[in-house]
Every structure is written in C-alpha cells, then in structure tokens.
C-alpha positions as CSV (number, residue, x, y, z in Angstrom):
1,X,0.1,0.0,0.3
2,X,1.7,3.4,-0.7
3,X,2.0,5.8,1.7
4,X,-0.4,8.7,2.0
5,X,1.6,11.9,0.8
6,X,1.4,14.4,3.8
7,X,0.8,18.2,2.6
8,X,3.5,20.5,2.9
9,X,3.6,22.1,6.6
10,X,2.6,26.2,6.3
11,X,5.3,28.1,7.9
12,X,5.9,32.0,8.0
13,X,9.0,33.6,9.5
14,X,6.5,35.6,12.1
15,X,9.8,37.9,12.8
16,X,9.8,39.0,9.8
17,X,6.0,39.7,9.6
18,X,6.1,41.6,12.8
19,X,9.1,43.9,11.7
20,X,6.8,44.9,8.8
21,X,3.8,45.9,10.1
22,X,4.7,47.5,13.6
23,X,5.7,50.9,12.1
24,X,2.9,51.1,8.9
25,X,-0.1,50.0,11.1
26,X,1.0,50.5,14.4
27,X,2.3,53.6,14.8
28,X,5.9,51.8,15.6
29,X,4.7,50.6,18.7
30,X,3.1,46.8,19.0
31,X,2.3,45.8,23.1
32,X,2.4,42.3,24.1
33,X,-1.6,41.8,23.8
34,X,-1.6,43.2,20.1
35,X,1.3,40.8,19.4
36,X,-0.5,37.5,21.0
37,X,-3.9,38.6,19.2
38,X,-2.2,38.4,15.9
39,X,-0.6,35.6,16.6
40,X,-3.3,33.6,17.4
41,X,-5.1,34.3,14.0
42,X,-1.7,33.8,12.3
43,X,-1.8,30.2,14.3
44,X,-5.1,29.6,13.2
45,X,-4.5,30.5,9.8
46,X,-1.4,28.2,9.5
47,X,-3.5,25.2,10.8
48,X,-6.3,25.6,8.4
49,X,-3.8,26.8,5.4
50,X,-6.0,30.0,5.0
51,X,-5.1,31.6,1.5
52,X,-2.4,34.5,1.9
53,X,-5.2,37.1,0.5
54,X,-8.0,36.0,3.0
55,X,-5.6,36.3,5.8
56,X,-4.4,39.7,5.0
57,X,-8.0,40.5,4.7
58,X,-9.1,39.1,8.2
59,X,-5.8,40.8,9.9
60,X,-7.3,44.0,8.0
61,X,-10.7,43.4,9.1
62,X,-9.6,42.5,13.0
63,X,-7.4,45.8,13.3
64,X,-10.3,48.1,12.1
65,X,-12.8,46.3,13.8
66,X,-10.8,46.2,17.1
67,X,-9.4,49.5,17.7
68,X,-6.1,48.0,16.9
69,X,-5.9,46.0,19.9
70,X,-5.8,42.9,17.9
71,X,-8.2,41.1,20.8
72,X,-11.8,40.6,21.2
73,X,-13.4,43.7,22.4
74,X,-17.1,44.7,23.5
75,X,-18.5,47.4,20.5
76,X,-18.1,51.0,21.5
77,X,-14.7,50.6,22.9
78,X,-12.2,53.0,22.4
79,X,-8.5,52.5,21.4
80,X,-7.6,54.8,24.2
81,X,-9.3,52.3,26.8
82,X,-7.1,49.4,28.3
83,X,-10.1,47.1,28.7
84,X,-13.6,46.9,27.5
85,X,-16.6,48.8,29.0
86,X,-19.3,47.4,31.0
87,X,-22.5,46.5,29.2
88,X,-24.4,49.4,30.3
89,X,-21.7,52.0,29.7
90,X,-21.6,50.4,26.1
91,X,-25.3,50.6,25.7
92,X,-25.4,54.2,26.6
93,X,-22.5,55.0,24.3
94,X,-24.7,53.6,21.3
95,X,-27.5,55.1,22.5
96,X,-26.4,58.8,22.7
97,X,-24.3,58.6,19.3
98,X,-28.1,56.9,17.7
99,X,-29.9,59.9,19.4
100,X,-27.3,62.2,17.6
101,X,-27.7,60.7,14.4
102,X,-24.5,59.5,14.3
103,X,-25.8,56.0,13.2
104,X,-27.9,56.6,10.5
105,X,-27.7,52.9,9.4
106,X,-29.4,51.5,12.0
107,X,-32.7,51.4,12.0
108,X,-33.6,49.8,15.4
109,X,-31.5,50.2,18.4
110,X,-30.2,46.3,18.5
111,X,-28.0,46.8,22.2
112,X,-31.0,47.5,24.2
113,X,-31.5,44.6,26.5
114,X,-34.2,42.1,25.5
115,X,-37.0,40.4,28.3
116,X,-34.2,38.5,29.6
117,X,-31.7,41.2,30.5
118,X,-29.2,40.6,27.5
119,X,-27.9,42.8,24.9
120,X,-27.1,41.7,21.7
121,X,-24.1,44.6,20.9
122,X,-21.1,43.9,18.9
123,X,-18.5,41.3,20.4
124,X,-15.6,39.7,19.4
125,X,-13.1,40.3,16.5
126,X,-16.2,41.1,13.6
127,X,-18.4,43.1,16.0
128,X,-21.2,40.1,15.9
129,X,-24.6,42.0,16.6
130,X,-28.0,40.7,16.9
131,X,-29.2,37.5,18.6
132,X,-30.4,36.1,15.3
133,X,-26.5,36.2,14.1
134,X,-25.4,35.1,17.7
135,X,-27.7,32.2,17.8
136,X,-26.5,31.2,13.8
137,X,-22.7,31.7,14.6
138,X,-22.8,29.9,17.5
139,X,-24.3,26.6,16.1
140,X,-21.6,26.9,13.4
141,X,-18.5,27.2,15.8
142,X,-20.0,24.5,18.5
143,X,-21.0,27.1,20.9
144,X,-24.4,28.4,22.9
145,X,-23.6,32.1,22.4
146,X,-27.5,32.7,23.2
147,X,-27.2,31.6,26.6
148,X,-24.2,33.3,27.0
149,X,-23.0,35.8,24.7
150,X,-20.2,37.1,26.3
151,X,-18.7,34.0,25.2
152,X,-18.3,35.8,21.7
153,X,-15.3,37.7,23.2
154,X,-13.1,34.5,24.3
155,X,-10.3,35.0,21.8
156,X,-10.8,31.5,20.5
157,X,-14.3,31.8,19.9
158,X,-14.0,35.0,18.0
159,X,-11.3,33.9,15.9
160,X,-13.5,31.0,15.1
161,X,-16.4,33.1,14.4
162,X,-14.6,35.6,11.7
163,X,-13.1,32.1,10.0
164,X,-16.1,30.6,9.5
165,X,-18.3,33.9,8.7
166,X,-15.9,35.2,6.3
167,X,-14.9,32.4,4.7
168,X,-18.4,30.8,4.2
169,X,-19.9,34.3,3.7
170,X,-22.3,33.7,6.8
171,X,-22.1,37.3,7.5
172,X,-23.9,38.6,4.6
173,X,-23.9,35.9,2.2
174,X,-20.8,37.0,0.4
175,X,-17.5,35.2,1.1
176,X,-14.0,36.5,0.9
177,X,-13.6,33.9,-2.5
178,X,-15.8,36.3,-4.4
179,X,-13.7,39.2,-3.9
180,X,-10.2,37.8,-3.6
181,X,-9.5,34.6,-5.8
182,X,-9.3,36.2,-8.9
183,X,-6.8,37.6,-11.1
184,X,-6.7,40.7,-9.1
185,X,-7.8,41.1,-5.2
186,X,-10.9,43.6,-5.1
187,X,-10.4,44.3,-1.3
188,X,-12.3,47.3,-1.3
189,X,-15.6,45.6,-1.8
190,X,-14.2,42.7,0.1
191,X,-15.8,44.9,3.1
192,X,-19.4,43.4,1.7
193,X,-18.0,40.3,3.4
194,X,-18.7,42.1,6.5
195,X,-21.5,44.9,6.4
196,X,-21.3,46.9,3.1
197,X,-18.7,49.3,2.1
198,X,-18.8,51.0,5.1
199,X,-15.1,52.2,5.5
200,X,-14.1,49.8,2.8
201,X,-11.1,52.2,1.3
202,X,-9.8,52.5,5.0
203,X,-9.5,48.6,5.4
204,X,-8.4,48.1,2.0
205,X,-5.5,49.9,2.4
206,X,-4.9,47.8,6.3
207,X,-5.3,44.5,3.9
208,X,-2.2,46.0,1.4
209,X,-0.1,46.4,3.8
210,X,-1.0,43.1,5.4
211,X,-0.3,41.4,2.4
212,X,2.7,42.9,2.1
213,X,4.0,42.2,5.4
214,X,2.6,38.2,4.7
215,X,4.5,37.7,1.2
216,X,7.8,39.1,3.6
217,X,7.5,36.8,6.3
218,X,7.1,34.0,3.4
219,X,4.2,32.8,4.7
220,X,3.1,30.0,2.1
221,X,-0.6,30.8,1.6
222,X,-2.6,28.4,-0.1
223,X,0.1,26.6,-1.9
224,X,-0.6,28.4,-4.9
225,X,0.8,31.1,-7.0
226,X,-0.7,34.2,-7.0
227,X,-1.5,35.2,-10.5
228,X,-1.6,38.9,-10.2
229,X,0.6,41.7,-9.8
230,X,2.0,41.1,-5.9
231,X,2.9,44.8,-4.0
232,X,6.1,45.5,-3.2
233,X,7.2,44.0,-0.2
234,X,10.4,44.5,2.1
235,X,13.0,41.8,1.9
236,X,13.3,39.5,4.6
237,X,15.7,40.5,7.5
238,X,19.1,38.2,7.6
239,X,19.1,35.3,10.4
240,X,15.3,35.1,10.6
241,X,14.1,31.3,11.6
242,X,10.9,30.0,10.1
243,X,8.0,29.3,12.4
244,X,6.5,25.9,11.2
245,X,2.8,25.0,12.1
246,X,2.6,23.1,15.2
247,X,5.6,23.5,16.5
248,X,6.3,24.8,19.9
249,X,5.2,28.4,20.4
250,X,8.3,30.8,20.4
251,X,8.4,33.8,22.9
252,X,6.7,36.8,23.0
253,X,8.5,39.0,20.4
254,X,10.3,42.1,22.3
255,X,8.1,45.0,22.2
256,X,9.5,48.1,21.1
257,X,7.8,51.0,22.9
258,X,9.4,53.4,20.1
259,X,7.8,56.9,18.9
260,X,10.8,59.0,18.6
261,X,8.9,62.5,18.0
262,X,6.0,61.7,20.2
263,X,3.7,63.6,18.1
264,X,0.5,62.0,19.7
265,X,1.0,63.8,23.2
266,X,-1.9,66.6,24.2
267,X,-0.6,70.0,22.8
268,X,0.2,71.6,26.1
269,X,2.3,68.7,27.3
270,X,4.1,67.8,24.3
271,X,8.1,69.2,24.5
272,X,8.2,69.1,20.5
273,X,5.5,72.3,20.2
274,X,7.1,73.9,23.2
275,X,10.6,73.3,21.2
276,X,8.7,74.9,17.8
277,X,7.3,77.9,19.8
278,X,10.4,78.7,21.3
279,X,12.6,78.2,18.2
280,X,10.6,80.1,16.1
281,X,10.3,83.1,18.4
282,X,14.2,82.9,18.9
283,X,15.0,82.5,15.7
284,X,12.9,85.8,14.5
285,X,14.7,87.6,17.6
286,X,18.0,86.8,16.3
287,X,17.7,87.2,13.0
288,X,15.6,90.5,12.7
289,X,16.6,92.4,15.5
290,X,17.7,95.4,14.0
291,X,14.3,95.9,11.7
292,X,11.7,98.6,12.7
293,X,9.7,97.1,15.4
294,X,6.5,97.0,13.7
295,X,8.1,94.8,11.2
296,X,9.5,92.6,13.8
297,X,5.6,92.3,15.0
298,X,4.4,91.3,11.5
299,X,7.4,88.9,11.2
300,X,6.5,87.4,14.8
301,X,2.8,87.0,13.7
302,X,3.6,85.4,10.4
303,X,5.6,83.1,12.3
304,X,3.3,82.7,15.4
305,X,0.7,81.9,12.5
306,X,2.8,79.2,10.8
307,X,3.6,77.6,14.1
308,X,-0.4,77.4,14.8
309,X,-0.8,75.8,11.6
310,X,1.7,73.4,12.2
311,X,0.4,72.4,15.5
312,X,-3.2,71.9,14.4
313,X,-1.9,69.8,11.3
314,X,0.3,67.5,14.1
315,X,-1.7,64.6,13.7
316,X,-1.3,64.3,9.6
317,X,2.5,65.0,10.3
318,X,2.6,62.6,12.6
319,X,1.3,60.0,9.9
320,X,3.6,61.3,7.1
321,X,6.6,60.8,9.6
322,X,5.7,57.4,10.1
323,X,5.2,56.4,6.8
324,X,8.4,57.6,5.5
325,X,10.0,56.0,8.5
326,X,8.5,52.4,8.2
327,X,9.7,52.8,4.4
328,X,13.2,53.4,4.7
329,X,13.1,50.8,8.3
330,X,11.6,48.4,6.4
C-alpha cells in the first residue's frame, strides 16, 4: 500500500511579519497584547491553510473592528481604553450616538437589553450583532452564544467566528472568495463580506499592508502561486528563522516602545510643540533684531501663525513621518 503523502507544512517567519507591520500599521509600537492577538490569528491560519489574501483581509478587518487592539472587544470600546467597557456603559454610548444621528444605518437599536436582560451589541473580532446572528454563528462554531453572548469575547471562539463567517459568507451571504480569488484582489468590495462598504477604503489599505507583510514573512498561503501582480514588500531580515505550523510556541516578540517624535501627546504637554514655539521666537529675535519694531511684530505674527497651523496639523505630520520612517526601516 502506497504511503499517504502529507501536505507541505505551512510556515512563516513571524519576526519578519511583525517587523513589517509595526511601523505602517501600529505607529511604531506593538504591545504584548497586540502581538499575542495577532499571533493567535496567524496560528489559526497556518493550521487551516488559509489563503494569503484571505488572511490579509481578516487581519485588516481585525485591526479596524477591534480599535487596533487585535483582541476581541465589546462595541464602543475606545482605542485609548485598556479594557472593555461594561455592557451598560456601551449601551449608553450607543444610545447617545443614535440620538445624535451618528448611526444613520441603524433602523432599530439592537443593543438595548431584551426581556431576559441580554444585550446583542457587537462583540468579538468582527463585532457580531443581533440575537439571530449570535444563534447562527454559535451553532456554526459549536458554542451556545444565545445562552451566554459574552463567550463571543473568548479569543478562540472569536477567531472561529471570524474564520467561519468570512470564508463561508455567513455574515452577509458573500464569502471572501468572491472578491479575493480572481486575477486581482478586490480589497475594497471585500468589505461587503462584513457589512456593505462602510470604511471600505480604509480596510482595503490595511489589507494591502498586511499582504506585503505576509509576503515578506514567507507565508506559504494556500500553496498556489498568485496570478496577480504582487505589491512590493520589504526584504526578509537576515537570520530570521521559519516558524512551522504545529511547532512549539516561540517566546513573545520583544515590544519596541518607539515613537521618536512623540507627536500624539496633548498639545500643552508636548515637548515638541514648545520646542517649535521657542525656536520660532528665538530665531525671529536673533535674525531680525535690527529691523523696525513694526516689521519685527509682523514677522513674529507670521511665524506664530505658521506655528499654529503646523501644530494643528500634527496628526497629519505624525502620519507622514511614520509612513516615511516605515519605508526606510523596511
């Protein structure tokens, strides 16, 4: 009897992957929680042989739907919060947004508690909502989510919901294969797998970045050669060891708390802002001290207005800085 051929093991260089996403997608810093959450998704993909583009879009969906925490979250959680809000706080936030007209796509507030005191607001990596969806997805992954909807926040269950829902098309009737298995990947319309085209362009941009990182890591995809043009990707760093599916878990990657310009601090607490202001004023006094006092005032006012404009655009400057730095670091 001929021996049964085993499929080639999936592998990737996780260090190369995290190096490629740290700057462009996480602002130069990855917490241990973000690493662990991302790694759990990668390990599931390696185990079930997820196609490369499908995985790229799942990761893109996760970073968008979880406020970049890469962990299952409760709806309305802010990126600045270290933990999920209580159900009651989340409901109040949704009620306030709904009353202010910020949720025009919502016809009926699905988050309000039912007769049993349960809320069917968003939970997980893809923000599962509505009791009927909890029931259907729970049956698909073998967990009674109707009895305990908070189980959708369990990392393993949340990953299963995302993988089953996005690959089978169970969320909206449209699977990832409809948009990502052709000659070109339609990352924009792939958003319809989740909920129409809300934030479609933003999630598509994330997906391209994740695809580049997966290619850089040597992720083996589904074993098939991609037919489309591949986006440019950074070269693998020397000495990176492949991680084989099923191998013992490697130690958590070291976290680099790097943000050289610290451009995200509040204005009055930012050393960068005060350095800008003092530099502008000092330069004006030194360079134009011999001019008529009225001319000096006009120059100082012009410099001050330029400084105020630059301060107001700090978020944009930070984004551009990180993107340029990420390209050089890659």
